[in-house]
N, CA, C and O atoms as a MOPAC input file, in Angstrom:
PM7 MOZYME 1SCF
protein

 N    -27.39500 1   -73.66000 1    47.84700 1
 C    -26.31300 1   -73.25300 1    47.55500 1
 C    -26.48200 1   -71.77100 1    46.70600 1
 O    -25.70000 1   -70.82800 1    46.82100 1
 N    -27.48300 1   -71.79400 1    45.97900 1
 C    -27.56600 1   -70.61500 1    45.21700 1
 C    -27.98400 1   -69.45300 1    46.02000 1
 O    -27.62900 1   -68.31700 1    45.70900 1
 N    -28.80200 1   -69.72400 1    47.14600 1
 C    -29.04100 1   -68.54200 1    48.22500 1
 C    -27.65700 1   -68.01300 1    48.81700 1
 O    -27.51700 1   -66.80200 1    48.98900 1
 N    -26.64900 1   -68.89400 1    49.12600 1
 C    -25.44700 1   -68.45100 1    49.72500 1
 C    -24.75100 1   -67.48800 1    48.67000 1
 O    -24.30400 1   -66.37800 1    48.96300 1
 N    -24.72000 1   -68.04400 1    47.43600 1
 C    -23.84300 1   -67.42600 1    46.23300 1
 C    -24.61900 1   -65.97700 1    46.13500 1
 O    -23.96500 1   -64.93900 1    46.03000 1
 N    -26.01700 1   -65.97600 1    46.17500 1
 C    -26.75300 1   -64.74800 1    45.88100 1
 C    -26.44700 1   -63.59600 1    47.24400 1
 O    -26.53800 1   -62.37100 1    47.15600 1
 N    -26.12100 1   -64.27800 1    48.31100 1
 C    -25.69200 1   -63.51800 1    49.45800 1
 C    -24.35300 1   -62.87500 1    49.39900 1
 O    -24.08800 1   -61.72000 1    49.73000 1
 N    -23.65000 1   -63.66200 1    48.99300 1
 C    -22.16900 1   -63.34000 1    48.69500 1
 C    -21.95500 1   -62.26000 1    47.50500 1
 O    -21.07100 1   -61.40500 1    47.55700 1
 N    -22.78900 1   -62.38400 1    46.51500 1
 C    -22.54400 1   -61.37300 1    45.53100 1
 C    -23.39200 1   -60.20200 1    45.45300 1
 O    -23.28100 1   -59.32500 1    44.59700 1
 N    -24.36800 1   -60.23400 1    46.52000 1
 C    -25.30600 1   -58.84200 1    46.61900 1
 C    -24.24900 1   -57.73600 1    46.89700 1
 O    -23.19600 1   -57.93100 1    47.50400 1
 N    -24.63400 1   -56.62900 1    46.41200 1
 C    -23.90000 1   -55.22000 1    46.47700 1
 C    -23.58600 1   -54.74100 1    47.70800 1
 O    -22.49700 1   -54.21500 1    47.93800 1
 N    -24.71200 1   -54.91700 1    48.77900 1
 C    -24.31000 1   -54.61100 1    50.08700 1
 C    -23.23500 1   -55.38700 1    50.88600 1
 O    -22.62600 1   -54.82700 1    51.79800 1
 N    -23.04200 1   -56.44900 1    50.60500 1
 C    -22.02400 1   -57.20900 1    51.38500 1
 C    -20.67800 1   -56.74600 1    50.73100 1
 O    -19.66000 1   -56.73100 1    51.42400 1
 N    -20.64900 1   -56.41600 1    49.58300 1
 C    -19.24600 1   -55.96600 1    48.86500 1
 C    -19.09200 1   -54.70600 1    49.34800 1
 O    -18.02600 1   -54.50600 1    49.92800 1
 N    -20.06500 1   -53.55200 1    49.25000 1
 C    -19.81900 1   -52.30600 1    49.84000 1
 C    -19.42400 1   -52.26700 1    51.35700 1
 O    -18.64400 1   -51.42200 1    51.79700 1
 N    -19.90200 1   -53.05600 1    51.98400 1
 C    -19.65300 1   -53.41600 1    53.42900 1
 C    -18.20600 1   -53.54000 1    53.66900 1
 O    -17.52100 1   -52.80600 1    54.38000 1
 N    -17.74100 1   -54.79700 1    52.82900 1
 C    -16.50000 1   -55.22300 1    52.86200 1
 C    -15.32100 1   -54.12500 1    52.55700 1
 O    -14.31600 1   -53.91300 1    53.23500 1
 N    -15.72700 1   -53.50100 1    51.36100 1
 C    -14.78200 1   -52.30200 1    51.01400 1
 C    -14.71600 1   -51.36500 1    51.99200 1
 O    -13.59100 1   -50.96800 1    52.29600 1
 N    -15.86600 1   -50.82100 1    52.67800 1
 C    -16.05300 1   -49.87900 1    53.62600 1
 C    -15.06400 1   -50.36000 1    54.84100 1
 O    -14.33700 1   -49.53000 1    55.39000 1
 N    -15.06700 1   -51.48700 1    55.16600 1
 C    -14.32700 1   -51.94600 1    56.34100 1
 C    -12.87000 1   -51.88900 1    56.07600 1
 O    -12.10400 1   -51.37800 1    56.89400 1
 N    -12.45500 1   -52.41300 1    54.92500 1
 C    -10.99200 1   -52.19300 1    54.43300 1
 C    -10.56000 1   -50.80200 1    54.39800 1
 O     -9.56500 1   -50.42400 1    55.01700 1
 N    -11.35600 1   -49.95700 1    53.61900 1
 C    -10.96400 1   -48.46400 1    53.64900 1
 C    -10.98400 1   -47.84200 1    54.88400 1
 O    -10.23800 1   -46.88600 1    55.09400 1
 N    -11.87500 1   -48.33700 1    55.87900 1
 C    -12.11300 1   -47.69900 1    57.18400 1
 C    -10.76800 1   -48.00900 1    57.94900 1
 O    -10.13000 1   -47.09700 1    58.47600 1
 N    -10.41600 1   -49.13700 1    57.98500 1
 C     -9.03200 1   -49.53200 1    58.47100 1
 C     -7.83400 1   -48.78700 1    58.22500 1
 O     -7.04700 1   -48.37900 1    59.07900 1
 N     -7.75700 1   -48.62900 1    56.84800 1
 C     -6.73000 1   -47.77600 1    56.39100 1
 C     -6.79300 1   -46.34300 1    56.74800 1
 O     -5.75200 1   -45.76900 1    57.06800 1
 N     -7.95800 1   -45.69300 1    56.72300 1
 C     -8.16300 1   -44.36900 1    56.91200 1
 C     -7.90800 1   -44.11000 1    58.53200 1
 O     -7.41300 1   -43.05400 1    58.92700 1
 N     -8.26300 1   -45.09100 1    59.35200 1
 C     -8.01200 1   -44.92500 1    60.66200 1
 C     -6.51100 1   -44.70400 1    61.03400 1
 O     -6.15100 1   -43.88200 1    61.87700 1
 N     -5.61200 1   -45.56900 1    60.28100 1
 C     -4.22400 1   -45.22400 1    60.62000 1
 C     -3.81400 1   -43.88800 1    60.15200 1
 O     -2.97500 1   -43.24600 1    60.78300 1
 N     -4.38900 1   -43.41400 1    59.02300 1
 C     -4.12100 1   -41.89600 1    58.64200 1
 C     -4.64300 1   -40.91300 1    59.53700 1
 O     -3.97700 1   -39.90700 1    59.78300 1
 N     -5.80600 1   -41.10500 1    60.06800 1
 C     -6.21700 1   -40.27200 1    61.05900 1
 C     -5.40900 1   -40.19900 1    62.38600 1
 O     -4.99900 1   -39.15000 1    62.88300 1
 N     -5.22600 1   -41.48200 1    62.90900 1
 C     -4.41100 1   -41.64200 1    64.16100 1
 C     -3.14600 1   -40.79900 1    63.95500 1
 O     -2.79800 1   -39.93700 1    64.76300 1
 N     -2.52100 1   -41.07300 1    62.90400 1
 C     -1.18200 1   -40.51200 1    62.65100 1
 C     -1.34600 1   -38.99000 1    62.47300 1
 O     -0.38600 1   -38.27600 1    62.76100 1
 N     -2.51300 1   -38.42700 1    62.01000 1
 C     -2.54400 1   -37.13800 1    61.99400 1
 C     -2.81500 1   -36.55400 1    63.48600 1
 O     -2.27400 1   -35.52200 1    63.88300 1
 N     -3.63600 1   -37.26200 1    64.20200 1
 C     -3.81300 1   -36.72500 1    65.72500 1
 C     -2.51000 1   -36.78600 1    66.32100 1
 O     -2.09900 1   -35.87300 1    67.03700 1
 N     -1.75000 1   -37.95000 1    66.03100 1
 C     -0.29800 1   -37.88100 1    66.61500 1
 C      0.56200 1   -36.52600 1    66.38000 1
 O      1.28000 1   -36.00700 1    67.23400 1
 N      0.37600 1   -36.10100 1    65.19700 1
 C      1.13000 1   -34.93400 1    64.76600 1
 C      0.46500 1   -33.71700 1    65.53100 1
 O      1.19400 1   -32.79800 1    65.90600 1
 N     -0.85700 1   -33.68500 1    65.76500 1
 C     -1.37400 1   -32.38500 1    66.38600 1
 C     -1.04000 1   -32.41200 1    67.82000 1
 O     -0.69100 1   -31.41000 1    68.44500 1
 N     -1.17000 1   -33.71800 1    68.37500 1
 C     -0.60600 1   -33.91200 1    69.88300 1
 C      0.67300 1   -33.46100 1    70.04200 1
 O      0.93500 1   -32.82500 1    71.06200 1
 N      1.57800 1   -33.68400 1    69.16700 1
 C      3.09900 1   -33.44200 1    69.23300 1
 C      3.13600 1   -31.85100 1    69.08200 1
 O      3.96800 1   -31.25100 1    69.76300 1
 N      2.34300 1   -31.17200 1    68.28900 1
 C      2.35300 1   -29.59000 1    68.34300 1
 C      1.99100 1   -29.16000 1    69.47100 1
 O      2.67200 1   -28.30000 1    70.03000 1
 N      0.87900 1   -29.64500 1    70.03200 1
 C      0.36800 1   -29.18600 1    71.28800 1
 C      1.55700 1   -29.31100 1    72.40700 1
 O      1.84200 1   -28.37700 1    73.15700 1
 N      2.20800 1   -30.56700 1    72.42600 1
 C      3.21900 1   -30.70800 1    73.34700 1
 C      4.35800 1   -29.67700 1    73.08900 1
 O      4.98500 1   -29.23700 1    74.05300 1
 N      4.65200 1   -29.27000 1    71.80000 1
 C      5.68200 1   -28.37500 1    71.50000 1
 C      5.25800 1   -27.12700 1    72.01600 1
 O      6.16000 1   -26.39700 1    72.42600 1
 N      3.94400 1   -26.65800 1    72.10100 1
 C      3.51800 1   -25.28700 1    72.34600 1
 C      3.35400 1   -25.27900 1    73.90700 1
 O      3.65500 1   -24.27500 1    74.55200 1
 N      2.87600 1   -26.40400 1    74.49500 1
 C      2.75100 1   -26.17600 1    76.07100 1
 C      3.08900 1   -27.29900 1    76.87700 1
 O      2.51800 1   -27.54000 1    77.94100 1
 N      4.11500 1   -28.07900 1    76.33700 1
 C      4.57700 1   -29.22300 1    77.22500 1
 C      4.10200 1   -30.43500 1    76.67600 1
 O      3.51200 1   -30.49100 1    75.59700 1
 N      4.35700 1   -31.43700 1    77.42100 1
 C      4.14100 1   -32.86800 1    76.81300 1
 C      2.58400 1   -33.00600 1    76.91600 1
 O      1.93900 1   -32.70200 1    77.91900 1
 N      2.07600 1   -33.49200 1    75.77900 1
 C      0.44300 1   -33.67700 1    75.86300 1
 C      0.15000 1   -35.14100 1    76.38600 1
 O     -0.93600 1   -35.66300 1    76.13300 1
 N      1.03900 1   -35.74800 1    77.05500 1
 C      0.86100 1   -37.01700 1    77.61400 1
 C      0.45100 1   -36.64200 1    79.20200 1
 O      1.26400 1   -36.13700 1    79.97700 1
 N     -0.72800 1   -36.91900 1    79.51100 1
 C     -1.25400 1   -36.66100 1    80.78900 1
 C     -1.43000 1   -38.03500 1    81.67000 1
 O     -2.16400 1   -38.16100 1    82.65000 1
 N     -0.69900 1   -38.89800 1    81.16900 1
 C     -0.79700 1   -40.24200 1    81.82600 1
 C     -0.18200 1   -40.25800 1    83.30700 1
 O     -0.68700 1   -40.97400 1    84.17200 1
 N      0.81300 1   -39.52500 1    83.54100 1
 C      1.29500 1   -39.44300 1    84.85400 1
 C      0.57000 1   -38.61600 1    85.91300 1
 O      0.90000 1   -38.61900 1    87.09800 1
 N     -0.39200 1   -37.94300 1    85.43100 1
 C     -1.27200 1   -37.00200 1    86.42600 1
 C     -2.22000 1   -37.84800 1    87.30300 1
 O     -3.14300 1   -38.52000 1    86.84200 1
 N     -1.93900 1   -37.76200 1    88.46800 1
 C     -2.65300 1   -38.54400 1    89.47000 1
 C     -3.13100 1   -37.60200 1    90.69500 1
 O     -2.54100 1   -37.65100 1    91.77500 1
 N     -4.22100 1   -36.74800 1    90.47500 1
 C     -4.54200 1   -35.93000 1    91.68100 1
 C     -5.19200 1   -36.81500 1    92.70700 1
 O     -6.14700 1   -37.51100 1    92.36200 1
 N     -4.76300 1   -36.84000 1    93.89300 1
 C     -5.25600 1   -37.55500 1    95.10200 1
 C     -5.05200 1   -38.97400 1    94.89200 1
 O     -5.80800 1   -39.75100 1    95.47600 1
 N     -4.16000 1   -39.40800 1    94.16000 1
 C     -3.86700 1   -40.82600 1    93.97800 1
 C     -4.73200 1   -41.57600 1    92.98500 1
 O     -4.68000 1   -42.79900 1    92.85700 1
 N     -5.62600 1   -40.68500 1    92.20500 1
 C     -6.44500 1   -41.39000 1    91.25500 1
 C     -5.94600 1   -41.01700 1    89.99600 1
 O     -5.60400 1   -39.87200 1    89.69900 1
 N     -5.90400 1   -42.15400 1    89.14400 1
 C     -5.16900 1   -42.08500 1    87.85300 1
 C     -6.07000 1   -41.54200 1    86.64700 1
 O     -6.56200 1   -42.34300 1    85.85200 1
 N     -6.26500 1   -40.23000 1    86.53500 1
 C     -7.25300 1   -39.79500 1    85.50900 1
 C     -6.50500 1   -39.31400 1    84.31300 1
 O     -7.09700 1   -38.86800 1    83.33100 1
 N     -5.02700 1   -39.41400 1    84.39800 1
 C     -4.19900 1   -38.81500 1    83.35000 1
 C     -4.56200 1   -39.42700 1    82.00800 1
 O     -4.71800 1   -38.77100 1    80.97800 1
 N     -4.69900 1   -40.94500 1    82.13000 1
 C     -4.79100 1   -41.57900 1    80.82000 1
 C     -6.14800 1   -41.29900 1    80.21000 1
 O     -6.29100 1   -41.34100 1    78.98800 1
 N     -7.20300 1   -41.00000 1    81.07100 1
 C     -8.45800 1   -40.67200 1    80.64000 1
 C     -8.37800 1   -39.35300 1    79.92300 1
 O     -8.89000 1   -39.18600 1    78.81600 1
 N     -7.71100 1   -38.40300 1    80.59100 1
 C     -7.54400 1   -37.10200 1    79.96100 1
 C     -6.91200 1   -36.94400 1    78.64000 1
 O     -7.31500 1   -36.14100 1    77.79700 1
 N     -5.79200 1   -37.83000 1    78.46800 1
 C     -5.03300 1   -38.02700 1    77.25700 1
 C     -5.99900 1   -38.60700 1    76.10000 1
 O     -6.02400 1   -38.09700 1    74.98000 1
 N     -6.73800 1   -39.64200 1    76.44100 1
 C     -7.59600 1   -40.30800 1    75.58700 1
 C     -8.66600 1   -39.30600 1    75.09400 1
 O     -9.06000 1   -39.27900 1    73.92800 1
 N     -9.08900 1   -38.51200 1    76.04000 1
 C    -10.27300 1   -37.52100 1    75.78300 1
 C     -9.68500 1   -36.42300 1    74.84300 1
 O    -10.39000 1   -36.11100 1    73.88300 1
 N     -8.57400 1   -35.84700 1    74.98500 1
 C     -8.02400 1   -34.89600 1    74.20300 1
 C     -7.85700 1   -35.48200 1    72.78400 1
 O     -8.23000 1   -34.81600 1    71.81800 1
 N     -7.31000 1   -36.70000 1    72.62600 1
 C     -7.15000 1   -37.41300 1    71.49700 1
 C     -8.28100 1   -37.64900 1    70.74200 1
 O     -8.26900 1   -37.54800 1    69.51600 1
 N     -9.43000 1   -38.00900 1    71.49500 1
 C    -10.87200 1   -38.16800 1    70.87100 1
 C    -11.41500 1   -36.94500 1    70.23900 1
 O    -12.06600 1   -36.93100 1    69.19400 1
 N    -11.08400 1   -35.89200 1    70.97800 1
 C    -11.67200 1   -34.47400 1    70.65100 1
 C    -11.04800 1   -34.24100 1    69.19200 1
 O    -11.71500 1   -33.96500 1    68.19500 1
 N     -9.74200 1   -34.38700 1    69.23200 1
 C     -8.94600 1   -33.75400 1    67.99000 1
 C     -9.33300 1   -34.76500 1    66.83200 1
 O     -9.53300 1   -34.39500 1    65.67500 1
 N     -9.42500 1   -36.17200 1    67.29000 1
 C     -9.94600 1   -37.17600 1    66.10400 1
 C    -11.14500 1   -36.82100 1    65.69000 1
 O    -11.32800 1   -36.83300 1    64.47300 1
 N    -12.18500 1   -36.44500 1    66.52500 1
 C    -13.68000 1   -36.16900 1    65.98200 1
 C    -13.54300 1   -34.73700 1    65.15600 1
 O    -14.22100 1   -34.55000 1    64.14500 1
 N    -12.74100 1   -33.87400 1    65.59100 1
 C    -12.63100 1   -32.57600 1    64.73200 1
 C    -11.96200 1   -32.79100 1    63.36600 1
 O    -12.36700 1   -32.21900 1    62.35400 1
 N    -10.85100 1   -33.69700 1    63.38000 1
 C    -10.27400 1   -34.11900 1    61.92700 1
 C    -11.22600 1   -34.79000 1    61.08400 1
 O    -11.36500 1   -34.49100 1    59.89800 1
 N    -11.99600 1   -35.83900 1    61.76100 1
 C    -12.87300 1   -36.56400 1    60.78000 1
 C    -13.97000 1   -35.42400 1    60.26700 1
 O    -14.30200 1   -35.27700 1    59.09100 1
 N    -14.39100 1   -34.76000 1    61.23000 1
 C    -15.61500 1   -33.98000 1    60.73500 1
 C    -14.95000 1   -32.76100 1    59.74600 1
 O    -15.43700 1   -32.67500 1    58.61900 1
 N    -14.09300 1   -32.01700 1    60.03500 1
 C    -13.72000 1   -30.95800 1    59.24100 1
 C    -13.00400 1   -31.46700 1    57.87800 1
 O    -13.08700 1   -30.75400 1    56.87700 1
 N    -12.35200 1   -32.60700 1    57.83800 1
 C    -11.62900 1   -33.01200 1    56.80700 1
 C    -12.33400 1   -34.20700 1    56.00700 1
 O    -11.78300 1   -34.58400 1    54.97300 1
 N    -13.50900 1   -34.82000 1    56.41900 1
 C    -13.98000 1   -35.68100 1    55.74200 1
 C    -15.54400 1   -35.43600 1    55.56300 1
 O    -16.01900 1   -35.47900 1    54.42800 1
 N    -16.38000 1   -35.17000 1    56.70600 1
 C    -17.65200 1   -35.18600 1    56.72900 1
 C    -18.05100 1   -33.72900 1    55.88500 1
 O    -18.95200 1   -33.76700 1    55.04700 1
 N    -17.35200 1   -32.51600 1    56.15400 1
 C    -17.75700 1   -31.36700 1    55.44800 1
 C    -17.45700 1   -31.45500 1    53.95800 1
 O    -18.28400 1   -31.13000 1    53.10600 1
 N    -16.21700 1   -31.91800 1    53.67700 1
 C    -15.92900 1   -31.92000 1    52.13700 1
 C    -16.82600 1   -32.78700 1    51.41400 1
 O    -17.30100 1   -32.48200 1    50.31900 1
 N    -17.10200 1   -34.06000 1    52.13100 1
 C    -18.00800 1   -35.06000 1    51.54500 1
 C    -19.61200 1   -34.38000 1    51.21800 1
 O    -20.24800 1   -34.52600 1    50.17400 1
 N    -19.97500 1   -33.71000 1    52.28100 1
 C    -21.15100 1   -33.17100 1    52.14000 1
 C    -21.33300 1   -32.19200 1    51.14800 1
 O    -22.32300 1   -32.14400 1    50.41700 1
 N    -20.24200 1   -31.29400 1    51.11200 1
 C    -20.47500 1   -30.33300 1    49.84700 1
 C    -20.40200 1   -30.83300 1    48.54700 1
 O    -21.02800 1   -30.31400 1    47.62300 1
 N    -19.48900 1   -32.06500 1    48.37700 1
 C    -19.29300 1   -32.58600 1    47.00400 1
 C    -20.42900 1   -33.25000 1    46.79700 1
 O    -20.85900 1   -33.20700 1    45.64500 1
 N    -21.09700 1   -33.91500 1    47.66800 1
 C    -22.41700 1   -34.52700 1    47.54000 1
 C    -23.46500 1   -33.68400 1    47.15400 1
 O    -24.24400 1   -34.03300 1    46.26600 1
 N    -23.58100 1   -32.43900 1    47.82200 1
 C    -24.47200 1   -31.58100 1    47.31200 1
 C    -24.25100 1   -31.04300 1    45.94500 1
 O    -25.20600 1   -30.89900 1    45.18200 1
 N    -22.99900 1   -30.72800 1    45.59000 1
 C    -22.72000 1   -30.19900 1    44.53200 1
 C    -22.80900 1   -31.12800 1    43.16500 1
 O    -23.19500 1   -30.72600 1    42.06800 1
 N    -22.38200 1   -32.40600 1    43.47400 1
 C    -22.33900 1   -33.29600 1    42.25800 1
 C    -23.56800 1   -34.17600 1    42.14500 1
 O    -23.87500 1   -34.68300 1    41.06600 1
 N    -24.30100 1   -34.36800 1    43.29600 1
 C    -25.52000 1   -35.00100 1    43.25000 1
 C    -26.54800 1   -34.38300 1    44.20200 1
 O    -26.73800 1   -34.69400 1    45.37800 1
 N    -27.21700 1   -33.38900 1    43.43300 1
 C    -28.15500 1   -32.55400 1    44.34100 1
 C    -29.30800 1   -33.17400 1    44.55400 1
 O    -29.63800 1   -33.98100 1    43.68500 1
 N    -30.14900 1   -33.00100 1    45.63100 1
 C    -31.35900 1   -33.69700 1    45.92000 1
 C    -32.41400 1   -32.87900 1    45.01000 1
 O    -32.39100 1   -31.64900 1    44.95500 1
 N    -33.20500 1   -33.55600 1    44.40800 1
 C    -34.50200 1   -32.90000 1    43.79300 1
 C    -35.31200 1   -32.38100 1    44.49300 1
 O    -35.49700 1   -32.93300 1    45.57700 1
 N    -35.99800 1   -31.32100 1    44.22800 1
 C    -36.80400 1   -30.57300 1    45.34600 1
 C    -38.27400 1   -31.64500 1    45.42900 1
 O    -38.67600 1   -32.34100 1    44.49700 1
 N    -38.76200 1   -31.56200 1    46.49100 1
 C    -39.78700 1   -32.53100 1    46.97700 1
 C    -40.99300 1   -32.01900 1    46.08000 1
 O    -41.29100 1   -30.84500 1    45.85900 1
 N    -41.58300 1   -33.10000 1    45.64100 1
 C    -42.91200 1   -32.82700 1    44.89000 1
 C    -44.00900 1   -32.59400 1    45.86100 1
 O    -44.16500 1   -33.12200 1    46.96200 1
 N    -44.85300 1   -31.57300 1    45.16600 1
 C    -46.02900 1   -31.08400 1    46.09400 1
 C    -46.84200 1   -32.26700 1    46.05000 1
 O    -47.18900 1   -32.77400 1    44.98300 1
 N    -47.20600 1   -32.79200 1    47.34800 1
 C    -48.08000 1   -34.02300 1    47.48400 1
 C    -49.35000 1   -33.35600 1    47.94500 1
 O    -49.45900 1   -32.16600 1    48.24100 1
 N    -50.31700 1   -34.29000 1    47.97000 1
 C    -51.53800 1   -33.96000 1    48.51500 1
 C    -51.54900 1   -33.96800 1    49.97100 1
 O    -51.06500 1   -34.92200 1    50.58100 1
 N    -52.11500 1   -32.88200 1    50.62500 1
 C    -52.26800 1   -32.69500 1    51.95300 1
 C    -53.29500 1   -33.85300 1    52.63100 1
 O    -54.12400 1   -34.46000 1    51.95300 1
 N    -53.11100 1   -34.05100 1    54.02400 1
 C    -54.02800 1   -34.89100 1    54.48700 1
 C    -55.50200 1   -34.33600 1    54.49300 1
 O    -56.49800 1   -35.04000 1    54.32700 1
 N    -55.50300 1   -33.23000 1    54.66900 1
 C    -57.08200 1   -32.67400 1    54.65400 1
 C    -57.64400 1   -32.84800 1    53.24900 1
 O    -58.83100 1   -33.14600 1    53.12100 1
 N    -56.82800 1   -32.67100 1    52.14900 1
 C    -57.33600 1   -32.93300 1    50.84500 1
 C    -57.65700 1   -34.10400 1    50.59100 1
 O    -58.62700 1   -34.27100 1    49.85200 1
 N    -56.97900 1   -35.20700 1    51.09800 1
 C    -57.27000 1   -36.55500 1    50.69300 1
 C    -58.47300 1   -37.02200 1    51.54300 1
 O    -59.30500 1   -37.81100 1    51.09600 1
 N    -58.52600 1   -36.51400 1    52.75800 1
 C    -59.89000 1   -36.88500 1    53.56700 1
 C    -61.06800 1   -36.18800 1    52.89900 1
 O    -62.16500 1   -36.74700 1    52.89700 1
 N    -60.91400 1   -35.11700 1    52.38900 1
 C    -62.08700 1   -34.36100 1    51.60400 1
 C    -62.44400 1   -35.02100 1    50.48500 1
 O    -63.61600 1   -35.04000 1    50.11000 1
 N    -61.36700 1   -35.69200 1    49.76800 1
 C    -61.81200 1   -36.40300 1    48.54800 1
 C    -62.35100 1   -37.86300 1    48.81900 1
 O    -62.98800 1   -38.41600 1    47.92200 1
 N    -62.13400 1   -38.47600 1    49.95700 1
 C    -62.67600 1   -39.66800 1    50.49800 1
 C    -64.15600 1   -39.28600 1    50.64800 1
 O    -65.08600 1   -39.82800 1    50.05000 1
 N    -64.25000 1   -38.25700 1    51.54600 1
 C    -65.52600 1   -37.85900 1    51.88100 1
 C    -66.47600 1   -37.66600 1    50.71300 1
 O    -67.64900 1   -38.04100 1    50.74000 1
 N    -65.85300 1   -37.01000 1    49.60700 1
 C    -66.84900 1   -36.59200 1    48.52900 1
 C    -67.07100 1   -37.91800 1    47.73600 1
 O    -68.15500 1   -38.03800 1    47.16500 1
 N    -66.06800 1   -39.02600 1    47.63200 1
 C    -66.18000 1   -40.17400 1    46.86500 1
 C    -67.41200 1   -40.94900 1    47.84400 1
 O    -68.35400 1   -41.48600 1    47.26200 1
 N    -67.35200 1   -40.96200 1    49.01900 1
 C    -68.49100 1   -41.72500 1    49.90200 1
 C    -69.60400 1   -41.02900 1    49.94900 1
 O    -70.60800 1   -41.65500 1    50.28800 1
 N    -69.71900 1   -39.85900 1    49.69500 1
 C    -70.98500 1   -39.02100 1    49.46100 1
 C    -71.66400 1   -39.28500 1    48.34100 1
 O    -72.88800 1   -39.40000 1    48.38800 1
 N    -70.86600 1   -39.44000 1    46.99800 1
 C    -71.16100 1   -39.54600 1    45.70600 1
 C    -71.80300 1   -41.03000 1    45.59300 1
 O    -72.73800 1   -41.16000 1    44.80300 1
 N    -71.35500 1   -42.18000 1    46.34200 1
 C    -71.80200 1   -43.60300 1    46.31600 1
 C    -73.16800 1   -43.49900 1    46.87100 1
 O    -73.98500 1   -44.29500 1    46.40800 1
 N    -73.63100 1   -42.55200 1    47.90700 1
 C    -74.89100 1   -42.65900 1    48.59700 1
 C    -75.95800 1   -42.05400 1    47.71400 1
 O    -77.13000 1   -42.02900 1    48.09100 1

């Protein structure tokens, strides 16, 4: 029972649950924003719903509508979430410069010297 309790209270599970709930709420916001952009496209160039488009009797219109919505959704997420998050993370939590470590050649030379000193 203590293992189950530890599992429930570990930070990763709580963070995952919070991320899932926030992600669901955020999906609604992004979907509504994509709807606004699709409506603006519709006002500029006609209805943005290609569902009725069937060249040669093949129903590709639904796919085209979904593809346009996906591209808009990806752009919204990238430009309004990923880019600002990356900039804020770099600004407030900068990564420390990597420490100069020993190269492979220097480590091998050191091992060689130690082995030579033992003989």
